[in-house]
C-alpha angles and dihedrals in degrees: 000000000000125000087249091055092047091051091048093052093047090050092052092048092052090047092051092049094050114125112265093242090066117079109245110235122248121258087253092057092047090052090048091050091049093050091049089053091048092049091049090050091050090049090053091050092049093050089050092051091050092051089051092050094049092049090049093049089050091049091049091048092050090048089049092048089051092051093047091048090047093050090047088053094051094046088051089053091049095055093049105132136208115251126225110237102176139001128193121188126344111341122165129197111214112208106179107311095335124089126199132185109262115232132178111278096032119133119235116195141167113321095019121126124208112205119184123196120236093275102036140084137186128201117212127192112211123215092256095048104266116143115218118187117193106208132205111313094008121154108191126180121199102222101171139004115188137065083337114049106198126176133177123218106207097173142346124023140302131196118209140192106185117205114227106273128225118247109288095020120118137193120198135174117198133195130183092277108016146042127216120198125187139172102203122336147104122258145140132231125200130187105211143145116321117278129163089358096305141085091207125101122185122192117184121205099179136355126016133289131190117224119201116199133155092350096309134104123219124189110218115190134190116311092012130113135209127251087029092205094053095056093097091052095058108108095190117094119244114281094259091057099048105123122225107260119244111257113254122197124230107243146190105212130184118263113286142143116302087231093059112122117258120267137186121246142159117293115277117255120243092254092058089049092051090050091050089052091047093054094044092050090050090054093050093048090052089048094052091051092050098249098136096171092055091046092051092047092053092047092049086051093053095045091048097046098039112023094160096039120125089250096049095094091046088050091054092048094050091046089052091050096047090049096046091057095044105030116015093191093055091040088059090048091052089046090054090047090049093051091048094053096033107029091167097031125146091253094047092118093047092051092048091052090052091052091047091053111101 
C-alpha cells in the first residue's frame, strides 16, 4: 500500500467517525482533501531531498578545497630552494643556457648548476638544514629538492655537512660513476684523475656514508676514505685544512689572447654579464643544432672579449668538447690549453682523459 493510499484510508475513517451533528463532506470534498495531503507529503519529501543535496554539495566542495589546499601545500614544499649564504670569488649559477653571477641570498633550485672558478667557492644552506660548500672548480647540479635531496658533482670538490633527516627522507650525491648516500654526517667528495676504476674520492669526517659503485656498496666511516688505495693519490688537503680561497673579482676585460695570464679587475657591469650570457646561449644553440663552426665562432668571441668573465672557463670547456668530437687533434690541443689556463679547473679530469686517449 502506498503512502497516498494510507492517507486516503485514514481520511475516510476520520470522516466516517465524525459526529452526526456535523455535515459529512461530499465524496468530492474528501477526494480534494486527500489530494491536498498527498501534495503536502510530496512537498515535504522534495524539501528533504534538496537539503540532503545541498549538504552533500557543501561536503564535496569542502573536500575538494582540502585537496586543492593540500596539493598547493605540497607544491610549495617541492619548490623550496637552497639559499646562498656566502660566495668567494667568481661563481656562476647556470639556469638553462643562461648564467648569472651568484650572490649571497640567491635561491638555487632544481635544475640549477653552481659553477665555481679555480679560486672560488660558494656555501649553500638547503631547506632541511644541510650545508653544501662548492669548493674551487666545482660544478654542482641540483637534481632533486624534496623528500629526496639529490645532487650531481660533475667536476671539482664539495664539502657537505648533512643535517639529520626525517624517516623516509634521503640525501644523495652522484658523480659520473658513483653514488654516495648519507643520513647525517660530514664528508667531502672530489672528482679527480682515475684511480681503481673511478674518478670519485670520498673522505668522511664524521658519521657513515654508503658508496655505490659498479654494482657494489661500501660503508665508509669517520676518518676513512674511498677508494682506500687511492687515498695517497689525492692531491687535495683534508677538509679541515682547506684554505679559504682568495676572492677574485668578476671582470669585463678588453679583448686579448685566450692564453693571457689572469688579472684582477673591477666587477663587470650588468650589461657586460648580459652580453656574455647572450653569446654563450648563441654558442649552445648552435651546438644543439649541430652547427659546430658557428658554436666555435661564438665561443671564441666570448673568450676573446671576456677572458676573465664568469663564463670564460665554461666557454673553454665547451670548445674543448666540440673539437674533441669533430677533430680529435684540435680537441687535444684545446685540452692542453684548458689545463694550462685552468690547472685546477672543474673539467680537469675530462681534459686529462682527452690527452690520454690515443
